[in-house]
C-alpha positions as CSV (number, residue, x, y, z in Angstrom):
1,V,4.9,-14.2,-46.3
2,I,6.3,-15.1,-43.0
3,A,7.7,-17.8,-41.2
4,E,9.3,-18.5,-37.6
5,S,12.4,-20.1,-39.2
6,T,12.5,-19.1,-43.0
7,K,12.6,-16.2,-45.1
8,A,9.5,-14.9,-46.3
9,R,8.1,-12.6,-49.2
10,A,5.4,-11.3,-50.8
11,L,5.1,-10.2,-54.6
12,D,2.9,-10.3,-57.6
13,S,1.9,-13.2,-59.8
14,V,2.3,-13.1,-63.4
15,G,5.3,-11.9,-65.7
16,I,8.7,-10.8,-63.7
17,G,6.8,-11.7,-60.4
18,L,6.1,-15.3,-61.3
19,A,9.8,-15.8,-62.7
20,L,10.7,-14.1,-59.6
21,C,8.8,-16.9,-57.5
22,E,10.2,-19.6,-59.9
23,R,13.8,-18.4,-59.2
24,L,13.5,-18.2,-55.5
25,L,11.9,-21.7,-55.1
26,S,14.6,-23.3,-57.2
27,H,17.3,-21.3,-55.1
28,D,15.6,-22.0,-51.4
29,A,12.9,-24.8,-51.3
30,Q,12.1,-23.5,-47.9
31,V,11.3,-20.2,-48.8
32,Q,7.4,-19.0,-48.1
33,L,5.7,-17.0,-50.6
34,C,2.6,-14.8,-50.4
35,L,1.5,-13.7,-54.1
36,A,-0.4,-10.5,-53.4
37,C,-2.6,-10.0,-56.4
38,R,-5.6,-8.1,-57.9
39,N,-7.1,-11.1,-60.0
40,G,-7.7,-14.4,-57.8
41,Q,-8.2,-16.7,-60.8
42,R,-4.9,-15.8,-62.3
43,A,-3.1,-16.0,-58.8
44,E,-4.5,-19.5,-58.3
45,A,-3.4,-20.2,-61.8
46,A,0.2,-19.1,-61.0
47,R,0.0,-20.9,-57.5
48,Q,-0.9,-24.1,-59.3
49,A,1.9,-23.6,-62.0
50,L,4.4,-22.9,-59.1
51,L,3.3,-26.1,-57.4
52,V,4.1,-28.6,-60.6
53,S,7.3,-27.8,-60.2
54,H,7.8,-27.2,-56.7
55,P,5.0,-29.6,-54.9
56,Q,6.4,-28.8,-51.6
57,A,6.6,-25.4,-51.8
58,H,4.6,-22.9,-49.3
59,I,2.5,-20.3,-51.5
60,S,-0.3,-18.3,-50.1
61,L,-2.3,-16.0,-51.9
62,V,-3.7,-12.4,-50.9
63,Q,-6.3,-10.2,-52.7
64,L,-4.6,-7.3,-53.5
65,D,-5.5,-4.0,-55.7
66,V,-3.1,-1.2,-54.9
67,G,-4.8,1.0,-57.1
68,S,-7.7,0.9,-54.3
69,M,-7.0,2.2,-50.8
70,H,-9.8,0.1,-49.5
71,S,-8.2,-2.9,-51.1
72,V,-4.9,-2.0,-49.7
73,F,-5.8,-1.7,-45.8
74,K,-8.0,-4.7,-45.8
75,A,-5.3,-7.0,-47.7
76,A,-2.5,-5.5,-45.0
77,Q,-4.9,-6.4,-42.3
78,E,-5.3,-10.0,-43.6
79,V,-1.2,-10.0,-43.7
80,R,-1.1,-9.2,-40.1
81,Q,-3.6,-11.5,-38.9
82,R,-2.1,-14.2,-41.1
83,Y,1.9,-13.7,-40.2
84,N,4.4,-12.5,-37.9
85,R,6.9,-11.2,-39.9
86,L,8.2,-10.1,-43.5
87,D,11.6,-10.3,-44.7
88,Y,11.1,-9.3,-48.3
89,L,8.4,-7.2,-50.1
90,Y,8.6,-6.9,-53.7
91,L,6.5,-3.9,-54.7
92,N,6.4,-5.2,-58.4
93,A,2.8,-4.0,-59.4
94,G,2.7,-1.2,-62.3
95,I,0.2,0.0,-64.8
96,M,0.5,2.2,-67.9
97,P,-3.0,2.7,-69.0
98,N,-3.8,3.8,-72.7
99,P,-0.3,4.3,-74.1
100,Q,0.1,6.4,-76.8
101,V,3.0,6.5,-79.1
102,D,4.3,9.4,-80.9
103,H,4.9,7.7,-84.3
104,K,6.8,10.4,-85.8
105,A,9.4,10.2,-82.7
106,F,9.0,6.5,-83.2
107,Y,10.1,6.0,-86.7
108,K,12.3,9.1,-86.6
109,G,14.3,7.1,-83.7
110,L,14.2,4.1,-85.3
111,F,16.5,4.8,-88.1
112,S,18.9,6.8,-86.0
113,G,21.7,6.2,-83.6
114,K,19.2,6.8,-80.7
115,A,17.4,3.5,-81.4
116,V,18.7,1.5,-78.4
117,H,18.1,4.6,-75.9
118,M,14.7,4.9,-77.2
119,F,13.5,1.3,-76.9
120,S,15.3,0.9,-73.4
121,T,13.6,4.3,-72.0
122,G,10.8,5.3,-74.1
123,E,12.0,9.0,-73.5
124,G,10.3,11.3,-75.8
125,L,8.2,8.1,-77.4
126,L,5.5,7.6,-75.0
127,T,2.5,9.4,-73.1
128,Q,-0.7,8.3,-71.3
129,K,-4.3,9.3,-70.5
130,D,-4.6,8.6,-67.1
131,E,-7.8,8.3,-65.3
132,V,-9.2,8.8,-61.5
133,T,-10.2,6.1,-59.1
134,S,-13.0,5.7,-56.8
135,D,-10.6,7.2,-53.8
136,G,-10.4,10.6,-56.1
137,L,-6.6,9.7,-56.9
138,Q,-4.9,9.6,-60.2
139,Q,-4.9,6.1,-61.2
140,V,-1.1,5.7,-62.2
141,F,-0.1,7.5,-59.1
142,A,-2.2,5.4,-57.1
143,T,-1.6,2.1,-58.5
144,N,2.4,2.6,-59.0
145,L,3.4,4.6,-55.9
146,F,1.0,5.6,-53.4
147,G,-0.9,2.4,-52.7
148,H,2.5,1.0,-52.0
149,F,3.2,3.6,-50.0
150,I,0.2,2.4,-47.4
151,L,1.1,-1.2,-47.8
152,V,4.3,-0.4,-46.5
153,R,3.5,1.9,-43.7
154,E,0.7,-0.6,-42.6
155,L,2.9,-3.5,-42.9
156,E,5.4,-1.9,-40.6
157,P,4.9,-4.4,-37.8
158,L,6.0,-7.4,-39.4
159,L,8.9,-5.4,-41.6
160,C,10.5,-3.7,-38.6
161,R,11.1,-7.0,-36.2
162,P,13.8,-6.3,-33.4
163,G,17.4,-8.2,-34.5
164,N,15.6,-9.1,-37.9
165,S,16.7,-6.9,-41.0
166,S,14.5,-6.6,-44.1
167,L,14.2,-5.4,-47.4
168,I,11.6,-3.6,-49.8
169,I,12.2,-3.6,-53.3
170,W,10.8,-1.3,-55.8
171,T,10.4,-2.3,-59.4
172,S,11.2,1.2,-61.1
173,S,12.1,1.6,-64.7
174,S,14.9,3.5,-67.2
175,N,12.1,5.6,-68.1
176,A,12.0,7.1,-64.5
177,R,12.9,10.7,-65.3
178,R,13.5,13.9,-63.1
179,S,11.7,16.0,-65.7
180,A,8.7,14.3,-66.0
181,F,8.2,14.6,-62.2
182,S,7.2,17.7,-60.0
183,L,6.4,17.9,-56.4
184,D,3.9,20.4,-57.0
185,D,2.2,18.0,-59.1
186,L,2.6,14.5,-57.4
187,Q,-0.2,12.8,-58.9
188,H,0.9,14.1,-62.4
189,K,-2.5,15.8,-62.9
190,Q,-1.6,18.0,-65.4
191,G,0.9,16.0,-67.3
192,N,0.8,13.2,-70.0
193,E,3.9,11.1,-68.8
194,S,2.5,9.9,-65.8
195,Y,4.3,6.4,-65.8
196,S,7.8,8.4,-65.7
197,S,6.6,10.1,-63.1
198,S,5.2,7.7,-60.7
199,K,8.4,5.6,-61.4
200,Y,10.9,8.6,-60.5
201,A,9.0,9.1,-57.5
202,S,9.2,5.5,-56.3
203,D,13.2,6.0,-56.4
204,L,13.0,9.1,-54.2
205,L,10.6,7.5,-52.0
206,S,13.2,4.3,-51.6
207,L,15.6,6.8,-50.6
208,A,13.4,8.5,-47.9
209,F,12.4,5.2,-46.6
210,N,15.9,4.2,-46.0
211,R,16.7,7.5,-44.1
212,H,13.4,7.1,-41.9
213,Y,13.4,3.1,-41.2
214,N,17.3,1.8,-41.5
215,S,17.3,2.6,-37.9
216,K,14.3,0.0,-37.3
217,G,16.3,-2.8,-39.4
218,L,14.0,-2.0,-42.7
219,Y,15.8,-1.0,-45.9
220,S,14.9,-0.4,-49.5
221,S,16.0,-1.0,-52.9
222,V,15.0,-0.1,-56.5
223,I,15.9,-2.3,-59.5
224,C,15.3,-1.8,-63.2
225,P,14.4,-5.0,-65.1
226,G,15.4,-3.9,-68.4
227,L,13.4,-4.1,-71.8
228,V,11.3,-7.2,-71.0
229,M,8.4,-8.4,-73.1
230,T,5.5,-8.7,-70.6
231,N,1.8,-7.8,-70.9
232,L,2.3,-4.3,-70.1
233,T,5.0,-3.8,-73.1
234,Y,2.7,-5.7,-75.4
235,G,0.1,-3.3,-74.7
236,I,2.0,-0.3,-76.1
237,L,2.1,-1.4,-79.8
238,P,0.0,-3.9,-81.8
239,S,1.1,-7.5,-81.3
240,F,1.7,-7.6,-85.1
241,F,4.5,-5.0,-84.9
242,W,6.0,-6.8,-81.8
243,T,6.3,-10.0,-83.8
244,L,7.9,-8.4,-86.8
245,I,10.4,-6.3,-84.9
246,M,11.6,-9.1,-82.3
247,P,14.0,-10.9,-84.4
248,I,15.8,-7.2,-84.8
249,M,15.5,-6.5,-80.9
250,W,17.3,-10.0,-80.3
251,L,20.1,-8.6,-82.6
252,I,20.2,-5.4,-80.9
253,R,21.0,-7.1,-77.8
254,I,24.2,-8.1,-79.1
255,F,25.4,-4.6,-78.9
256,T,23.6,-3.7,-75.7
257,N,22.8,-5.5,-72.1
258,T,19.4,-3.6,-71.2
259,F,17.3,-5.6,-73.7
260,T,16.9,-8.6,-71.0
261,L,13.7,-9.5,-73.1
262,T,12.1,-12.4,-71.3
263,P,10.7,-12.3,-67.9
264,Y,13.5,-14.6,-65.9
265,N,16.1,-12.3,-67.1
266,G,14.1,-9.2,-66.1
267,A,13.7,-10.4,-62.8
268,E,17.9,-11.1,-62.2
269,A,18.4,-7.9,-60.2
270,L,15.1,-9.0,-58.1
271,F,16.6,-12.5,-57.6
272,W,20.1,-11.0,-56.8
273,L,19.0,-8.4,-53.9
274,F,17.5,-11.6,-52.3
275,K,20.8,-13.0,-51.8
276,Q,22.6,-9.8,-50.6
277,K,22.8,-8.3,-47.0
278,P,20.2,-5.5,-46.8
279,E,22.5,-3.1,-45.0
280,A,25.2,-3.5,-47.4
281,L,23.3,-2.2,-50.3
282,D,23.7,1.7,-51.6
283,P,20.4,3.6,-51.1
284,M,21.5,5.7,-54.1
285,A,21.6,3.1,-56.5
286,K,19.2,1.3,-58.7
287,Y,20.3,-2.4,-59.6
288,H,19.8,-3.1,-63.4
289,S,19.0,-6.5,-64.6
290,L,21.5,-7.0,-67.8
291,T,21.6,-9.8,-70.2
292,S,24.9,-9.9,-72.4
293,G,25.0,-10.9,-75.9
294,L,25.7,-14.5,-75.2
295,G,22.6,-14.5,-72.6
296,N,24.2,-14.2,-69.4
297,N,22.6,-12.3,-66.8
298,Y,23.7,-10.2,-64.2
299,T,23.2,-7.1,-62.0
300,Q,24.9,-3.7,-62.2
301,P,24.1,-1.1,-59.6
302,C,23.6,2.7,-61.6
303,K,23.6,6.0,-59.4
304,M,20.1,7.7,-59.6
305,D,19.5,11.3,-60.2
306,I,17.8,12.0,-56.8
307,D,18.5,13.8,-53.9
308,D,17.7,13.8,-50.0
309,I,15.5,17.3,-50.2
310,M,13.5,16.0,-52.9
311,A,13.2,12.7,-51.4
312,E,11.9,13.9,-47.7
313,T,9.6,16.3,-49.3
314,L,7.8,14.0,-51.3
315,Y,8.0,11.6,-48.2
316,E,6.1,14.6,-46.1
317,K,3.6,15.3,-48.9
318,L,2.7,11.3,-48.7
319,L,2.3,11.3,-45.3
320,D,-0.3,14.3,-45.3
321,L,-2.1,12.6,-48.1
322,E,-2.3,9.6,-46.2
323,D,-4.0,11.5,-43.2
324,A,-6.7,12.9,-45.7
325,I,-7.2,9.1,-47.3
326,R,-7.6,7.5,-44.0
327,K,-10.3,10.4,-42.9
328,K,-11.9,9.8,-46.2
329,L,-12.4,5.9,-45.5
C-alpha cells in the first residue's frame, strides 16, 4: 500500500481485482500491493497464487468488509499505522444480493435487436432484494458506496501528500443509470434496483471528490469493466444457463466490444489508468474496458450522465450521514 520509493496500491483479491494484481506485477515488479479483503482465507490464497508467478513481490493483506463501518474504520487505522503513502486506491468491492431476473423481459430481449444492450447493461432485466446491515444501512448502499466513501475519508492523510499525486479508481458499471437513483432516497430503500442506484452514485461521488480534493493532489476516476464472467455475474442466473449461452456470447463479441468476458480483459481500464497521469484524466468520463472481436483489449472514455449539482448534493448528504455514523459508533 505504500513505499518510500515505489508506487503502492490497495485493491480486492478475487476476479477482476486478482487479474489486476497480476497485470500490475507483470508490468512493475517493484510495485507494492495491499489486498483489502473481507475473507482472510481467500485473500491469503490470492496472495500465494500471485507469489507463485512473482516470488519477489511485496504483497500484504488487510481484513476489510466495506459493508461494515466498524470494519472500515478498523482497517483504515491499520493501513495508516502500517504505511505512510498511498498512490492508487482501487475501489473494486461490490455486491448484487438476491438478484431477480424478469424472465419475460429476458426472453423478449434475447430474441430482439436489443439483446446486446440488455446483456451489457441489465436495463429492465435485473432487480434486487436488499437487506439492512448492523449499522442500520441498506446493504448495497453501504457496500458499494458508503463504505468506500468512509475509507477514502479515513485514508486522506495517506492519499493527500505534498508533492505527490494519487488516484482513486471506482469500478462502476454500464448498469449505472440516473433513472434508478434519487437524492431523496440515497440508500434506495423504496426501490428494487439498488445495484444500479449505487453505481450511479459512485459516478457522482467520483466527480465530487475531484472538485474537493484535486487541489490536495488527489484525483478520482471511474471505470466500467464490461460484461465479465465473475462470481457476481454467475449469481444472476443458474450455472447451467451460462454454460449453454457462453458460446453465443463469444460469438456476439464479434459484433460488440463490451463483452470482455474474462477478468483479465475486464481489468484493462483499471490497468490503463495505472499508466496515466492522474491530473490528465477527464473527471466527467467513465473509462471502459473493451475487447475487439479479435481479442484485442483497449480503453475508451465515454462521457457520464452526471452533473456538478447532483454530485455536490450527494457529497453533502454523505458527510451528514458520516457524522451520524461516527456518533453512533
